[in-house]
Wavefront OBJ file of the C-alpha trace (Angstrom):
o trace
v 7.581 -0.144 13.583
v 7.917 -2.348 10.619
v 5.391 -5.444 10.269
v 5.443 -8.210 7.970
v 1.994 -9.665 7.674
v 1.067 -13.446 7.227
v -2.705 -13.788 7.420
v -4.692 -16.930 6.475
v -1.224 -18.703 6.090
v -0.276 -16.879 3.006
v 3.370 -16.791 2.470
v 3.911 -13.273 2.551
v 7.519 -13.269 2.589
v 7.922 -14.643 -0.475
v 5.817 -11.837 -2.181
v 8.092 -9.087 -0.385
v 11.109 -11.267 -1.587
v 9.640 -10.807 -5.216
v 9.111 -7.243 -4.746
v 12.462 -6.129 -3.317
v 14.423 -8.407 -6.030
v 12.310 -7.342 -8.995
v 13.112 -4.598 -11.340
v 10.425 -2.112 -11.591
v 9.605 -0.617 -15.092
v 7.530 2.021 -14.046
v 5.526 3.997 -11.355
v 2.588 5.787 -11.628
v 0.499 7.678 -8.608
v -3.570 6.303 -8.725
v -4.629 8.587 -6.368
v -3.135 11.638 -4.505
v -5.379 13.410 -1.810
v -4.568 15.561 0.944
v -4.559 12.682 3.396
v -3.633 9.584 1.068
v -1.439 8.294 -1.740
v -1.483 4.976 -3.623
v 1.062 4.442 -6.119
v 1.109 1.405 -8.698
v 4.713 -0.054 -9.523
v 5.060 -2.141 -12.484
v 7.839 -4.785 -13.010
v 9.067 -8.295 -12.987
v 8.760 -10.954 -11.718
v 6.135 -9.344 -9.552
v 3.817 -7.537 -12.251
v 2.301 -5.321 -9.904
v 2.275 -3.716 -6.579
v 0.990 -0.890 -4.757
v 2.519 1.372 -1.881
v 0.143 3.001 0.057
v 0.653 6.391 2.491
v -2.494 6.450 4.714
v -2.469 9.485 7.318
v -4.722 10.344 9.984
v -6.331 12.572 8.098
v -8.460 9.811 5.792
v -11.976 10.349 5.575
v -15.071 8.796 3.459
v -13.775 10.058 -0.003
v -9.812 7.916 0.828
v -12.322 5.163 1.716
v -14.016 5.164 -1.614
v -10.667 5.209 -3.320
v -9.344 2.319 -1.306
v -12.491 0.148 -1.818
v -12.133 1.100 -5.814
v -9.024 -0.734 -5.465
v -10.237 -3.631 -3.704
v -12.903 -3.954 -6.140
v -9.951 -3.829 -9.058
v -7.824 -6.415 -7.004
v -10.977 -8.793 -6.513
v -10.111 -9.591 -2.820
v -9.988 -7.823 0.545
v -6.993 -5.124 0.681
v -6.469 -7.103 4.439
v -5.710 -10.121 2.097
v -3.233 -7.908 0.080
v -1.156 -6.323 2.877
v 2.454 -7.697 2.736
v 3.978 -5.089 4.944
v 2.884 -2.245 7.096
v 4.877 0.567 8.728
v 3.145 2.730 11.214
v 4.339 6.136 12.020
v 3.446 8.519 14.936
v 4.717 11.576 13.187
v 3.489 14.191 10.861
v 3.945 12.896 6.772
v 5.821 15.724 5.337
v 3.620 15.637 2.214
v 0.484 15.981 4.082
v 0.297 19.079 6.485
v -1.791 18.946 9.075
v -1.375 15.069 9.824
v 0.118 13.684 12.963
v 0.575 10.318 12.088
v 0.656 7.653 9.077
v 0.989 4.356 7.806
v 2.957 3.144 4.688
v 1.616 -0.186 3.419
v 2.799 -2.353 0.571
v -0.058 -4.458 -1.566
v 0.438 -7.242 -3.527
v -2.711 -9.454 -4.959
v -0.563 -12.127 -6.765
l 1 2 3 4 5 6 7 8 9 10 11 12 13 14 15 16 17 18 19 20 21 22 23 24 25 26 27 28 29 30 31 32 33 34 35 36 37 38 39 40 41 42 43 44 45 46 47 48 49 50 51 52 53 54 55 56 57 58 59 60 61 62 63 64 65 66 67 68 69 70 71 72 73 74 75 76 77 78 79 80 81 82 83 84 85 86 87 88 89 90 91 92 93 94 95 96 97 98 99 100 101 102 103 104 105 106 107 108
């Protein structure tokens, strides 16, 4: 199920428009564990956003990585979520998982 989230009155659809209509110049994997992947995308006009795969296997170490990203962005990750898609099935990159979320983060 795909959700476009608009918390706190922020126009998240505008952020998605920047991302979907923009040009990605480079991507890099920031974090890859046995239960989570964070990819950074750089381009125009959005500058930077993150694609995150979170599985049901995430643990305290993964939460620490998310906290590190939150500190880098300077705002709660919940305020940066512009899109979230949940899947009740295993993710092929993460053996042993039974569900996962695809999350797009954009801090502006």
